[in-house]
C-alpha positions in Angstrom: -48.5 69.3 -5.2 -49.3 72.1 -2.6 -46.8 74.8 -1.9 -48.7 76.3 1.0 -46.9 77.1 4.2 -48.0 78.7 7.5 -46.7 81.1 10.0 -48.3 82.3 13.3 -49.0 85.8 14.5 -47.6 85.0 17.9 -50.6 86.6 19.6 -49.5 85.6 23.1 -45.9 86.7 22.8 -46.5 90.2 24.2 -50.1 90.9 25.3 -51.2 94.5 26.0 -54.5 95.6 27.5 -53.4 99.3 27.9 -52.8 102.0 25.3 -52.8 100.6 21.8 -49.3 99.6 20.6 -48.9 98.3 17.0 -45.8 96.2 18.1 -47.9 94.2 20.6 -51.0 92.1 20.7 -53.8 94.4 22.0 -56.8 92.9 23.9 -60.0 94.8 24.6 -63.2 94.5 26.6 -63.9 91.1 28.0 -60.9 89.5 26.3 -58.7 87.9 28.9 -55.7 85.5 29.1 -56.7 82.3 30.8 -55.7 78.6 31.0 -58.2 76.1 29.9 -57.3 72.4 30.1 -53.6 73.3 30.3 -53.7 75.6 27.3 -53.2 79.3 27.5 -55.8 81.1 25.5 -57.1 84.6 24.7 -60.8 85.2 24.5 -64.0 86.2 26.3 -65.1 84.2 29.3 -67.1 81.0 28.7 -70.8 80.7 29.8 -70.8 80.4 33.6 -73.0 78.4 36.0 -73.7 79.7 39.6 -74.9 77.0 42.0 -77.3 79.1 44.1 -79.2 76.1 45.5 -76.2 74.4 47.1 -74.1 77.5 47.8 -77.0 79.1 49.9 -77.9 75.9 51.9 -80.7 74.6 49.6 -82.4 77.9 48.6 -84.2 77.9 45.3 -84.1 81.4 43.9 -87.2 83.1 42.5 -85.6 86.1 40.9 -82.1 87.6 40.8 -80.4 91.0 40.3 -76.9 91.3 39.0 -75.6 94.8 39.8 -73.0 96.9 38.1 -70.8 96.5 41.2 -70.5 92.8 40.5 -73.0 91.5 43.1 -75.5 88.8 42.3 -78.5 89.1 44.6 -81.2 86.4 44.5 -84.5 86.2 46.4 -86.6 83.2 47.4 -90.4 82.7 47.3 -91.9 84.3 50.5 -93.3 81.8 52.9 -94.9 82.5 56.3 -94.0 86.2 55.9 -90.3 85.5 55.4 -88.1 85.3 52.4 -84.3 85.0 52.0 -82.0 87.2 49.9 -78.7 85.5 48.9 -75.6 87.2 47.7 -72.8 86.0 45.4 -69.9 88.1 44.3 -69.8 88.1 40.5 -66.6 88.8 38.5 -67.9 91.0 35.7 -64.9 90.1 33.5 -64.8 86.4 34.0 -68.2 85.4 35.2 -66.8 83.6 38.2 -69.0 83.6 41.3 -68.2 83.3 45.0 -70.9 82.8 47.6 -71.0 85.5 50.4 -74.1 84.7 52.5 -77.8 85.6 53.0 -80.2 87.5 55.1 -83.9 86.8 56.0 -86.4 89.6 55.6 -90.0 90.1 56.9 -93.0 90.7 54.7 -96.5 91.1 56.0 -98.1 87.8 57.0 -101.5 88.9 58.2 -104.3 86.4 57.7 -101.9 83.9 56.1 -101.0 86.2 53.2 -99.5 84.7 50.2 -97.1 87.1 48.5 -96.4 86.9 44.7 -93.2 88.9 44.0 -93.4 90.7 40.7 -90.4 93.0 40.9 -87.0 92.7 42.6 -84.3 95.4 42.3 -81.2 96.2 44.4 -79.3 99.5 44.8 -75.9 98.6 46.2 -74.2 101.8 45.2 -73.4 102.3 48.9 -72.3 99.0 50.5 -73.3 100.2 54.0 -76.7 101.3 52.8 -77.9 98.6 50.4 -81.6 99.0 49.5 -83.7 96.1 48.2 -87.0 97.0 46.5 -89.7 94.3 46.3 -93.0 94.8 44.5 -95.4 92.1 45.7 -99.0 91.3 45.0 -100.7 89.6 48.0 -103.8 87.5 48.5 -104.7 89.8 51.4 -104.9 93.1 49.5 -103.8 95.3 52.4 -100.4 93.5 52.3 -99.5 94.0 48.7 -97.4 96.9 47.4 -93.8 98.2 47.5 -91.4 97.2 50.2 -87.9 98.5 50.7 -85.3 96.8 52.9 -83.4 99.9 54.1 -79.8 100.2 55.3 -78.6 96.7 54.7 -74.9 96.4 55.1 -72.7 94.1 53.0 -71.5 92.6 56.2 -75.1 91.4 57.0 -74.7 88.7 54.4 -73.1 85.8 56.1 -73.3 82.0 55.2 -74.1 80.7 58.7 -76.1 82.4 61.5 -77.5 84.9 59.0 -79.7 87.7 60.5 -83.4 88.3 60.2 -84.2 91.9 59.1 -87.6 92.7 60.6 -89.9 95.7 60.1 -88.3 99.0 60.9 -88.9 100.4 64.4 -88.2 104.0 63.6 -87.0 106.5 61.0 -84.0 105.8 58.9 -83.0 102.6 60.6 -82.1 99.1 59.3 -85.3 97.3 58.5 -88.2 96.7 56.1 -90.5 99.6 55.3 -93.9 99.4 53.5 -94.1 102.5 51.2 -97.5 103.9 50.5 -99.4 106.8 49.1 -100.3 109.2 52.0 -103.8 109.8 50.5 -104.5 106.0 50.5 -102.8 104.3 53.4 -103.5 101.1 55.3 -106.7 99.4 54.2 -107.2 102.1 51.5 -103.8 101.4 49.9 -104.4 101.0 46.1 -100.9 100.0 45.0 -101.7 96.4 45.8 -101.4 94.7 42.4 -97.9 95.4 41.0 -97.1 94.0 37.6 -93.5 95.1 37.7 -90.9 97.4 39.1 -88.4 99.8 37.5 -85.7 101.7 39.4 -83.8 104.7 38.0 -80.6 104.5 40.2 -79.4 107.9 38.8 -82.4 109.8 40.1 -83.2 107.3 42.9 -86.8 106.8 41.9 -88.9 103.7 41.8 -91.7 103.2 39.3 -94.2 100.6 40.3 -96.4 99.4 37.5 -99.8 98.6 38.9 -102.8 96.9 37.4 -103.5 94.9 34.2 -103.2 95.7 30.5 -106.7 97.3 30.3 -106.3 99.5 33.4 -102.7 100.1 34.4 -100.9 103.0 36.1 -97.6 103.9 37.7 -96.8 104.8 41.3 -93.6 106.8 41.7 -91.5 106.8 44.9 -88.4 108.9 45.5 -85.9 107.4 47.8 -83.4 110.3 47.9 -84.7 110.8 51.5 -84.8 108.1 54.1 -88.2 106.5 55.0 -89.9 108.0 58.1 -91.7 105.8 60.5 -92.8 106.9 64.0 -95.4 105.9 66.7 -97.5 108.2 68.8 -98.8 107.8 72.3 -102.2 106.3 72.9 -104.5 105.6 75.8 -106.5 102.4 76.0 -109.5 101.8 78.3 -110.2 98.6 80.3 -113.7 98.1 78.8 -115.9 96.0 76.5 -115.0 96.9 73.9 -111.7 98.7 74.7 -111.5 102.2 73.3 -108.2 103.7 72.2 -107.8 107.4 72.2 -105.3 109.4 70.0 -106.1 112.9 68.9 -106.6 113.2 65.1 -105.2 109.8 64.6 -106.2 109.6 60.9 -106.8 105.9 60.8 -109.6 104.3 58.7 -111.6 101.1 59.1 -109.4 97.9 58.9 -106.1 99.8 58.9 -103.5 97.5 60.3 -101.7 98.9 63.4 -99.4 97.7 66.2 -99.1 98.7 69.9 -95.9 99.1 72.0 -95.5 99.9 75.6 -93.0 100.9 78.3 -95.1 99.0 80.8 -97.9 96.5 80.3 -100.7 96.7 77.7 -104.2 96.0 78.8 -104.9 92.3 78.5 -105.3 90.6 76.1 -103.4 93.1 73.8 -99.9 92.0 72.9 -97.1 94.4 71.8 -96.1 93.9 68.1 -99.2 92.0 67.1 -101.1 93.3 64.1 -104.6 94.6 64.9 -107.2 96.2 62.7 -109.0 99.5 63.3 -112.8 99.3 64.1 -115.4 102.0 64.6 -113.0 105.0 64.2 -114.0 108.5 65.1 -111.8 111.6 64.8 -110.0 110.8 68.0 -111.0 107.3 69.1 -111.2 103.8 67.7 -111.5 100.1 68.6 -109.3 97.2 67.4 -109.9 93.6 66.2 -107.6 90.7 65.5 -109.1 90.3 62.0 -110.7 92.6 59.4 -114.0 90.9 59.9 -113.8 90.2 63.7 -115.4 91.8 66.7 -113.7 94.6 68.6 -111.5 93.4 71.5 -112.6 93.5 75.1 -109.8 94.3 77.6 -109.7 92.7 81.1 -107.0 94.8 82.7 -106.0 98.5 82.8 -102.4 97.9 81.9 -99.6 100.3 83.0 -97.0 102.7 81.6 -96.8 104.7 78.4 -98.3 103.0 75.4 -97.6 103.9 71.7 -99.1 102.8 68.4 -98.3 103.1 64.7 -99.2 101.6 61.4 -98.2 98.0 61.0 -95.3 96.9 58.8 -93.4 100.1 59.3 -95.7 101.8 56.8 -94.1 105.0 55.5 -95.5 107.7 53.3 -92.8 110.3 52.8 -91.1 108.6 49.8 -94.3 108.6 47.7 -94.1 111.3 44.9 -97.2 110.8 42.8 -99.1 108.4 40.7 -100.4 108.5 37.1 -104.0 108.0 36.2 -105.0 104.9 34.1 -102.8 104.9 31.0 -103.9 103.8 27.6 -104.7 100.1 27.4 -102.0 97.7 26.1 -102.1 94.9 23.6 -101.7 91.4 25.1 -101.3 90.4 28.7 -98.7 92.1 30.9 -95.8 89.9 31.9 -95.6 89.5 35.7 -92.3 87.7 36.2 -90.0 90.6 37.2 -89.9 91.7 33.5 -89.7 95.5 33.7 -86.4 97.4 33.4 -84.9 100.8 33.1 -83.7 101.6 29.6 -82.0 104.3 27.6 -82.5 103.1 24.0 -80.5 104.2 21.0 -83.3 103.6 18.6 -87.0 104.5 18.3 -88.2 108.1 18.8 -87.2 107.7 22.5 -83.5 107.4 21.7 -81.2 108.8 24.5 -84.2 109.3 26.9 -84.6 107.3 30.1 -87.5 104.9 29.6 -89.3 102.0 31.2 -89.2 98.8 29.3 -92.0 96.2 29.7 -93.6 93.5 27.7 -96.9 91.8 27.2 -97.5 88.4 25.8 -97.6 89.8 22.3 -95.8 93.2 22.3 -92.7 95.0 23.5 -92.9 98.5 24.9 -90.7 101.5 25.6 -92.0 104.8 27.2 -90.3 107.9 28.5 -90.2 108.1 32.3 -90.6 111.9 32.0 -94.1 111.4 30.6 -95.2 109.6 33.8 -96.6 112.7 35.5 -99.2 113.2 38.3 -102.6 112.0 37.1 -101.4 111.4 33.5 -103.9 109.4 31.4 -101.8 109.6 28.2 -98.4 108.4 27.3 -97.4 110.1 24.1 -93.9 108.6 23.9 -95.0 105.0 24.4 -93.7 102.9 21.4 -94.3 99.3 20.7 -93.4 96.5 18.4 -94.7 93.0 17.8 -92.6 89.9 18.6 -92.2 88.8 15.0 -89.2 88.6 12.7 -89.1 88.2 9.0 -91.1 85.6 7.1 -90.2 82.0 8.3 -88.1 83.3 11.1 -90.4 82.6 14.0 -93.9 81.2 14.4 -96.7 82.7 16.5 -94.5 83.8 19.4 -96.1 84.4 22.9 -93.6 86.0 25.3 -93.3 84.5 28.7 -90.4 86.5 30.2 -88.5 89.5 28.9 -85.7 92.0 29.7 -83.9 95.0 28.3 -80.2 94.8 27.3 -78.4 98.2 27.2 -75.4 96.4 25.8 -77.3 95.2 22.7 -79.8 98.1 22.7 -82.5 95.5 22.4 -85.2 93.7 24.2 -84.8 90.0 24.9 -87.7 87.8 25.3 -88.4 84.0 25.6 -91.4 82.1 24.4 -90.2 78.8 25.9 -87.4 77.4 28.0 -84.6 77.1 25.4 -84.6 80.1 23.0 -84.1 83.8 23.7 -85.1 86.3 21.0 -83.1 89.5 20.7 -85.1 92.2 19.1 -85.2 96.0 18.8 -88.5 97.7 19.1 -89.1 97.4 15.4 -92.0 95.4 13.9 -91.1 92.2 12.0 -87.4 92.4 12.7 -85.4 90.0 14.9 -81.6 90.4 15.4 -80.7 87.0 16.9 -82.2 83.9 18.4 -79.9 82.4 21.0 -79.8 79.5 23.4 -80.4 75.8 23.4 -82.1 73.0 25.4 -79.5 72.2 28.1 -80.3 69.1 30.1 -76.9 69.0 32.0 -77.1 68.2 35.7 -75.2 71.3 36.9 -75.6 71.4 40.7 -72.7 70.1 42.8 -70.6 69.6 39.7 -67.1 71.0 40.5 -64.6 72.1 38.0 -67.0 72.6 35.1 -65.3 75.1 32.7 -68.2 75.7 30.4 -71.8 74.9 29.6 -74.3 76.0 27.1 -76.8 78.8 27.4 -80.0 77.2 28.2 -81.9 75.2 30.9 -84.8 72.8 31.2 -87.0 75.3 32.9 -86.2 79.1 32.9 -87.8 81.1 35.8 -86.3 84.5 34.9 -84.0 86.3 32.5 -82.1 89.5 33.0 -79.6 91.5 31.0 -77.1 93.3 33.2 -74.5 95.3 31.4 -72.4 92.9 29.3 -74.1 89.8 30.8 -77.3 87.9 30.0 -78.4 85.7 32.9 -81.1 83.1 33.2 -82.4 81.4 36.3 -83.4 77.8 36.6 -85.6 76.1 39.2 -85.5 72.4 38.0 -83.8 69.8 40.1 -80.1 69.8 39.1 -80.4 73.3 37.6 -81.3 75.5 40.6 -79.1 78.4 39.9 -78.1 80.8 37.1 -76.3 80.6 33.8 -74.6 83.8 32.5 -73.5 84.5 29.0 -71.2 87.5 28.2 -73.3 89.1 25.5 -70.9 92.1 25.6 -68.3 89.9 23.8 -70.4 89.9 20.7 -69.0 91.4 17.5 -72.2 93.4 17.3 -71.1 95.4 20.4 -67.5 95.6 19.1 -65.9 96.3 22.4 -64.3 92.9 22.9 -61.6 91.9 20.4 -58.0 91.0 19.8 -55.7 93.1 17.5 -52.4 91.5 16.4 -49.2 93.3 16.1 -48.3 94.6 12.7 -46.8 91.7 10.7 -44.5 91.6 7.7 -46.7 90.2 4.9 -45.7 86.7 3.8 -45.3 86.5 0.0 -48.8 85.5 -1.1 -51.5 85.1 1.6 -54.1 82.5 0.9 -56.0 81.9 4.1 -56.2 83.2 7.7 -57.1 80.7 10.4 -57.7 80.9 14.2 -56.3 78.2 16.3 -58.5 77.1 19.2 -58.5 74.3 21.8 -59.7 71.1 20.1 -61.5 70.0 23.3 -63.8 73.0 23.1 -64.7 72.6 19.5 -68.2 71.4 20.2 -69.2 74.2 22.5 -67.5 77.3 21.0 -68.3 79.3 17.9 -66.0 80.5 15.2 -64.6 84.1 15.1 -64.7 87.0 12.7 -61.3 88.2 11.3 -60.7 91.7 9.7 -57.5 93.0 8.2 -55.9 96.3 7.2 -52.7 97.2 5.3 -52.3 100.8 6.5 -53.3 103.1 9.3 -51.5 101.1 11.9 -51.0 104.1 14.2 -54.7 104.1 15.3 -56.8 101.3 16.7 -60.2 101.5 15.2 -60.1 102.6 11.5 -59.5 100.9 8.2 -60.6 97.4 9.0 -61.9 95.2 6.2 -63.9 92.1 7.2 -62.8 88.8 5.6 -65.3 86.3 4.2 -66.5 83.6 6.6 -64.0 81.2 5.2 -61.3 83.8 5.7 -59.8 83.4 2.2 -57.4 86.1 1.1 -57.1 85.1 -2.5 -57.3 88.1 -4.8 -56.4 90.5 -2.0 -53.2 92.5 -2.3 -52.1 92.9 1.3 -49.1 95.1 0.8 -45.8 94.8 2.6 -47.3 94.8 6.1 -50.6 93.6 7.5 -52.6 93.6 10.8 -55.5 91.5 12.0 -58.5 92.0 14.3 -60.4 89.1 15.8 -64.0 89.6 16.9 -66.2 87.0 18.6 -69.4 85.4 17.5 -71.4 85.2 20.8 -75.1 85.1 19.9 -75.8 81.8 18.3 -78.9 79.5 18.4 -76.8 76.4 18.7 -73.5 77.3 20.5 -73.3 80.1 23.0 -69.6 80.2 23.9 -67.1 82.4 22.2 -64.0 81.0 20.5 -61.0 80.7 22.8 -58.0 81.7 20.7 -54.5 80.1 20.9 -53.1 81.9 17.9 -53.7 83.3 14.5 -52.0 81.4 11.6 -51.4 82.8 8.2 -51.3 80.3 5.3 -49.4 81.5 2.2 -48.2 80.2 -1.1 -44.4 80.1 -1.4 -43.9 81.0 -5.0 -40.2 80.3 -4.8 -40.7 76.8 -3.6 -39.7 74.1 -6.1 -42.0 71.2 -6.4 -40.8 68.1 -4.5 -41.0 66.2 -7.8 -38.2 68.4 -9.2 -34.7 69.6 -8.2 -32.3 72.1 -9.7 -29.9 70.9 -12.3 -26.6 72.7 -11.8 -25.0 71.0 -14.7 -27.4 72.4 -17.2 -28.0 75.9 -15.7 -26.0 78.6 -17.4 -23.3 80.5 -15.4 -24.1 84.1 -14.5 -23.7 86.4 -17.5 -24.1 83.7 -20.1 -26.0 84.4 -23.3 -28.2 82.6 -24.1 -29.1 81.8 -20.5 -30.8 78.7 -19.2 -32.3 77.5 -15.9 -32.6 73.7 -15.7 -34.4 71.2 -13.5 -34.2 67.5 -13.1 -37.2 65.2 -12.4 -36.5 63.5 -9.1 -39.8 61.6 -8.5 -41.9 60.1 -11.2 -45.5 61.3 -11.4 -48.3 58.7 -11.0 -49.5 59.2 -14.5 -47.8 61.8 -16.7 -45.9 65.0 -16.2 -48.5 67.8 -15.8 -48.3 71.4 -16.9 -45.3 73.1 -15.3 -45.0 76.7 -14.2 -41.7 78.5 -14.1 -41.3 81.7 -12.0 -38.4 83.9 -11.0 -38.3 86.6 -8.3 -35.6 89.1 -7.5 -34.4 89.8 -4.0 -37.3 92.2 -3.4 -39.8 89.6 -4.3 -40.6 91.2 -7.6 -41.6 88.8 -10.3 -39.1 89.1 -13.2 -40.1 86.0 -15.3 -43.1 83.7 -15.6 -44.1 81.0 -18.1 -45.7 77.6 -18.2 -45.3 74.6 -20.5 -48.9 74.8 -21.9 -49.1 78.5 -22.8 -45.5 79.1 -23.5 -44.0 75.9 -24.9 -41.3 77.6 -26.9 -39.7 78.9 -23.7 -38.9 75.3 -22.7 -36.9 72.3 -23.9 -36.4 68.8 -22.4 -33.6 66.3 -22.4 -33.4 62.6 -21.5 -29.5 62.3 -21.7 -28.3 64.7 -19.0 -28.3 67.7 -21.4 -26.3 66.1 -24.3 -29.2 67.0 -26.5 -32.4 69.0 -26.1 -35.8 68.6 -27.6 -38.6 71.1 -28.3 -41.6 70.4 -26.0 -44.0 67.7 -26.8 -44.9 65.2 -24.2 -42.3 65.5 -21.4 -41.0 62.0 -20.5 -42.1 60.8 -17.0 -38.7 59.3 -16.2 -37.2 60.0 -12.8 -33.5 61.1 -12.7 -33.4 61.0 -16.5 -35.7 63.7 -17.7 -34.6 67.4 -17.4 -36.5 70.5 -18.4 -34.9 73.9 -19.0 -36.2 77.4 -19.3 -34.6 79.7 -21.9 -34.3 83.3 -20.9 -35.0 85.8 -23.7 -32.2 87.9 -22.2 -30.2 87.4 -19.1 -32.0 88.9 -16.1 -29.0 90.9 -15.0 -29.9 90.5 -11.3 -29.8 87.7 -8.8 -33.0 85.7 -8.9 -34.7 82.8 -7.1 -36.4 80.4 -9.4 -39.0 77.7 -9.0 -40.9 75.1 -11.1 -44.2 73.7 -9.9 -47.4 72.1 -10.9 -49.5 75.2 -10.3 
């Protein structure tokens, strides 16, 4: 029969997250102590759902931005020149979210413009000067480009009665600014077809990728200084058509402008309405209500001081430069907010700030420093295909992509259920994660965990230790976030046990987890070490996947480290650990079929010396091979023999020791049969003996 026993590591007895202490359980990274279904566990957070649609009063998010300050911003599809930005607080350790509120912002709506947002980034490093960057392509070309919502305050985000942030009315004020190249402003603006947006928050520079794979370039804007917007005085005649005069105004045909006044504008002009320049000369121009309409005739002279400026708070001072057309790309540029700032640790661009972007067939990394004024080459641009090894993935076509600094990898998706983690290396895929998740998640309170996947994925972003996807299907209009930083591949999230005295013969190490989470959590990786306990990170030896320790000599003390398997194609939640148990073989444990026979065991000091056992329970068939072992008080083996290999060491009796027989077939008679081991010489020390079937 089995002689296996188990003890626990008592991981939760004293938990320490501070300076490593070998006498306590140490937790690191995203490991936390939590209660799940009444059980106290140690482990990374579970995959978390954020119900943006219901939290934000029925807003369906288009894109999102999770910042390093633990704020989850999401933006809706623009409609009628307005879109909403929602804010949730996001706990970067647990993944829990709390709804804060929203603001409404203006975008140009001239001639019923339809905006298609292709880049959304937020700099919330200063809570009283939050800047939101939006790169939008528009059906009316003069309305496409880069917009910044300047000087938002965290207090602007409120759940009810939220404010509308209009176009800025001056320099460095709260409002929306339209950033443009001073050499090509208004109707001449060329940065009208963004494919993506990258922001380097350390240098405060925006990189707007403009164009298509065959002809693409970058516009670079520096927001270290505040945007400037001002209006200048203008005179307007009462005439047909009305003529406006402003010395050296610099406007071109169809440039959009607005008028303001301290009195009354000549009728029918209206303050704040967008008009378009017609028939400009050096100092004069006319205006129309459309780009193709006739010049306006005024019917009154108006009164007071009039001013005018470019529409939409158009600002030029943040523009730095633009590249020329860069070398063409393979595949079709992804347009769904798929460009990111990256500092890779592989490729020839390792350690350099880069822009990451993707096409339908390729992943790209290029140094930001190579994007210089007028550049038509990009020497540092490196690329890889989307493929893995043979039979790993079939004909992938990327739909959305992001860069993960935590995994030092790109992550792309070809469909709605799987996300491919891949370095910029041809024919090599690290992991494929995610699953089809058809759960109805909206308005479902108390859900502790879900799986990483949705029916329809609108966007994917890696932000620090989190990978988040956005859904837009009914019942899944929100985000699901997975703590990728908890993966053993990152090795910053783990549990280290206190140093344990080694049980006699270790056979197996197991991790105890809540049974109710078995179907949605992965297993864990366990390493051990038998020395070097005074430091935290050296000497660890990974156990096999079945965590067997047979054949391993652990020494008198041992310590264990638990890492978490996060990136799985089927299950995307880390193990939630109750404790670590150690199963060992008790070599001093006598089989339950046998008991010691005091009557026929020699007294201490006898010569010859015998140790005898009586059969207490009959075997179902016959008496198997029996193993005798003896250990001294220091657990040193001092005697070992078995009835097959060493038959002359044993005798048996069927009459309570009156007579003894050399081994043959040991009678299978309970309470009658006895077996004794004959010592070649008395051990001379106190020993613990056992007889067992193995």
